[in-house]
N, C-alpha and C positions, 0 to 999 in steps of 0.2 A: 506493500501499499502505498509505502514513504517511497518505492520509486517511481509509483504510479503518479503524486501530488509531484515529485519536482520535475519528471520531464513536465508535468501539465504547467509550471510555471515559468519552465525556459521557453513554453511555446507560447504563452501568452506574452512573456516579453520579446522576442521574437515578430509576434505579428506585431504590437505597436509598434518595434522600430521599424515596420514596412508599411504602415498606413495601410493598414485594412488585404492584406493581404497582395499587394503590388508587388508586381516583376521590378528589382529594383540592381542597380549596378553595383557590385560589390567593392569593386576596386580599381575607377574612373582612373585613370592617370598615373598608371601603374605599368610598365613596359612590356608584354603577355599577356597580362590582363584585362584589358581595353572588354573584351567580347564578354567576360564575365558576368553572369546576373543569377539572383537568389529569388525564389517564391513560396512562399509558404501558405497553407491552406487548411482549414480545416471541415471535417464531416464528424457529424452529430446528428448520430439515429435513435429519437425515445419512442419505446414500444408499448402502449400496453397489450396486453396475451390476458384474453381468458380460453381456458379449453377446458369442457365438459367431461367429467367424473374425476378429476384429476387433482381434487383435493385432499387433504388429510386424512378424510374417510372413504376417499374414494368417487364420493359419491357426488362431490358439487362442483359447481365451477370454479377453477383453481386460477384467481387474477392476479397477474402482477404487471408492475410498470421496471423497466431497465432500461441500459443501454444499447442496444443490439447491436449498435458501431460508435465507437467514436475516437478518431482517426485523424490523428494531427501528419501531414504532407510536405515535406520540402524537397523543391528541387531546385538542379540549376543548372547552366551552362558556364562550362568555362572557357570553353571555347565555342566555333561551328560546328566544328563536330566530336566535342568531349562532353557529353552529359552523365547527369546522375538522380536519381529516383530514390526517396529515402519515406516510407509509410510502420507507422508506429497504430497499434490496434489495440484497447483494451475490449476484446470481442461479449457482450450480454454480461457487461457488468453490474452489479447488481440481482443480477440472475441466478433463483435458485430452479434449479431441473426439474422438468416433470417429462412425462412418456409419450409417444406418440403425437407430435405433434409434426405440422409437415412441415416444417421452412429447416427440421433437421438438426436443432440447437443443440447443445454437446447436455448433455442432463447429468453436469456433472453437485455438484453441492450447490457450490458459488461461485461465479468467475467474475475475479477482481483484481488480474494478471493481465499483464501487460508485453505485448510480443513485436518483434519488427515480423512485420507484416509484408513487405516489399523492401529491396536494396539492391538499386542497380546502377551498376557501371557500363557505361553506354558510350558504345562506339559508332560514329556516325561516316563512313567512309564515304560515303557521297550521299544526295538526296533523298530519303526517303528506303535508306536501307541502313539498317540499324543492327551492330554483334551487340549484343549482350552478357556479364555474367554478374551471378547476385543470387538473389531468392527470388524466385519465378514464376507466373504462375503455368501450372500446365497445358499448354495448345491441345485440344480435343474439340469443341466445338462454338460457335458462336456464343451463345448462350454465356456460356465458361468462362469465356475473356470480355464478358461486357461488364462495363460500368457497375455499380453499385447504387451507384446516385441516379442512375434511371432504371432502373424495371420496369416493366409494363405491370406487373406483379407486387404483395408485398413486398415478394424474397425471392433467390433464388429457387428454381426446380432442383432441390440439392437429392431427390430420392432417384431421378437419375444419373446423378452424375459420381461417378465410383472409380475409385484408384485406390491402389493400396496404400495401408498406411504401415505401422510401428511393428503390428505383427501383421500384416494385408487382412484386416477382416472385413473394413468395407473401403472410408474413403481418406484420404490422404489427410494427415494429426495438420497441416498447418494451414488451412483457411486455402485448399488445394494449390498448393506452391510447393516447391523443392527448389533445393540449392543448386546451379546447374546454367548453363550456358547453352547462348540460340541465337539465332541469326533470326530479325521478320523486318516485315518493309510490305511495300507494295513496286509493284512493277507495270509496264503496259500501258502508261497512263493513267492509273491507280487503279488499272482494272480487278488485275489479279494483287491479291494479299495471298502474305506466308508466312508460316513461322515454323522451325526447324531447330530443336535442339536437344541436346543429351540433360540428363538430372542425375540425382544420386539415388531416387529411389528408396526401392528395401534394401539395406546392406543388414546385412547377418553378423552374427559374431564367429567365431573359428570353432570349429568343435563338430563332433557329430550328431547330424538331424535325429531328432526323435518324437514319434510319431504321437507317443501318448501325452508329448508338454506342448499345450492349446497356448501357452501365450509366450514360451520362449523362440526367439528369433536366431536361433544355435543352428549352423548348418542351410538357413536361406541364401538364396543367391550364393553359394558358395565360391567365384569367380568374380565377384565384385563387379557384375556388370554391368552400367549404369542402365535408368531407363531411356527410353528413346520416345520422342512424341514429335510430332506434324498435324501440319492443319494449311491447309488452302482455301482460298474465300476468293468468288467469282462476282462481282458489279456488273448488271446489266446496263443498271440506269444509271444517276448519279450515286458516285462513290463514298460510302461508308468508310474504307481508307483515308482517315483524321485523323491518325493519331498511335497511343499505348492497347488503347482501348476501346470496342464498339458501344453505342448506346443502345436503348431501348426506346427512348422517344427521340425524337432526331430535331424537332419541330422547324420540321422542313416546308421549302416551297418548291420542291422536285422531286418526285417520285424516286422511290429507291427500290430496289428490287435484286437479292441475290442470293447466290446459295455457296455452300461449304461442304466440306469432307474435312477430316481428323482420321490421326489414328495414333493408338498409344501400344509399346511394350515393353514387358523382365521378363528375362528366363527365371525361373525357379524363386518366385517373390513371394508366390503364396503358400501357407502350409496349407498339406492336402487332408482333406476332409475322413475319419475314418472310416477303415471298411470300403472305401472305394477305391485309391491311390497308397502308393505305401512312400511317397518322396513329396518334394517338393513341385509347386505345380508352376505351367508360365502363367504371364499376365498379360492378356490381351484384350484391347479394345477397339471400337470401331464407330466412328459416328457418319451422320449426314442432319446438315438445317434447312433451310430455308426462312430468310425474314422479308420483309415487304413493309411498307411505309408509305403511304398513296394520298397524296393531298386531293380530295375532292371539291375544295374552296379552300379560299384564303383565310387563314390558319386554325385548318381542322388537319387530323390525318387517322384516317382507320392504318392499322396498326395487325400485321400480325408475326407470328414467329410458331415455328413447329422445329423441335430436332428431335433425332431417333439417334438410341445407341444400342449396341451389341458388344456382351462382355465373354470374355472367359479367364474364369476365376479359379479351372480345376472342376472334373468329373464331381457330382454331390454338392457344391459350393451354393449356397442362397444367393450371390453375387453374379453367377453365369447363367447370363439370359438377355433379353429383350427389354427397351425402355422407350418409352415419348414422352413426350409432352408438348402441348399446342395451347397457344394463348392467341387470345384477340383482344384488342381495343378501340377505340375510338373518340378519340382526343379532338373536344369540340371546344376552341380559347384557351383558360386553361382550365377547362374538369377533362374528365376522362374517366366513364364507367368499362372495367373490363369483365373476361370470366377466362377461365382456363381450365386444362384435365392436363393429370402427371398420368403416367400407369410403368409398373416393372411387374415383372413375372418370369422367375427362374424356371432354367431348363430343368425339369421332373426326370431323374436319371432313374428314378424305380427305390427300391429296396436296397442297400449295402449287402455288404458279401455275409452279413450278421440278419439277414433278416430285418432290419429296423429301418422301417420308412424314412424316405425322405420328407425333411422337415422347411416349408416356404416362411423361414423365419425373415424375408425382408424384399418380399411383395408389398406393393403397392398402387392406391389407389385411389385420386386428388383430384377432386374441385375444387374452386376457387372462382367469389366473385364481391367486385369492389369497386368501388370510387377512389378516383387522384383526383387532389388539386394540385396544380403546378402554379406554382407564384414566381417569378422572377426566373423562370424557365428550371433551375436546378433545386430551388428548393421545394417541398412538399410534403401536403397533407393524405395518407392515408388510409381508406376503412377498406375490411374484406373480411366476408364469411370464408368457410372451412370446412369441409368435411370430407373424412378418410376415412380410408381402412389399411391397414402398418399392418404388416406379419400377417399371421392367419388371417384369412380374407372371412373366416367362418364368423369373426368377433363381433362383436355391434360395431358401427360406425362410431368415430370419436368426431366433434365438431367443435370448434372455434373459432372467435372473433379477435380481431386484429386491429389496432388502428398502429402507424406509426407517423414519426414527427420529423421529418429532416430539414435542417438546414445546414448550407455550405457556403464558407467564403475562404 
């Protein structure tokens, strides 16, 4: 907690010195530093979330107010070719975990830590082509490398995005990021966007792999092969290739239509499921997406996005299967109603060698409906209702009501 307070004091002082997060020159007049500049921003997302049957007695609504994202951002240019970006976060600050929420928020006792969310050293050898190293977003789909400031829905569709974590149970531990190196950018007059990289991924401890030690990383990835990832994105109309991340809402007066494909792979990164196989399994992901933002009239947008995912976490793993989501929004001025549906179904391999039935522990069926109010474009107030079935689809549906107030400066 003390570390967090010190960090916030530093951010406030820096923001005050830069007159409201305006990019300022760092060292004008110093030879070699004439082009150096620094900008500081802060993203705050305050959530109120109420979840059905998740109270202390498991019969009432559990309602909490917490900070979903608290992100100081520091970006800078050293020269026209050398840049950096650092982003901190205290995710879910003040939240006490409950099961069964569609956002996939960590069900820990309380979230009060500060993490280095992003840290990138960037070289731009030619305009529009970047070579980056540090803590990076893993490339797989449009939605996954989309800014958290402009989601059409309340939050990311986390149940369809699945990367190996520390013991490869489900998702990457640090906000879908890994340390690594990549190249990204755009070509062909910004028609083609690309990201390709190598990342640490799962790193096992030396030793003999043991099937019975479910939480152990000993023996995983024995040859220390990195995780590989890539994404290609084609823009048919106005281009989305404008910066580091794609947007959900563009406030654009030109139509956008884009498609993308992505893939990821790391050998022997997943623990096997008892009774199906006898050693570490490869991880593989494939994805395809489409995004459209069509302005039917001035200051209006019809927004549609759909992503499809296919995963292989090994035979008998509940994350091996197919998922997709689709979302539709209509922005009329500052207001935007939206609906979405999210789906994941595991491949059922049948009973294992001991006759135990396959358990569908990671399936998902989620619908949402809500309305967003965008003011000064990037700042927003959102209200959303959701219904979901997670894991066993024979269980009763859980409902949720959420509101988000976002300020960004």
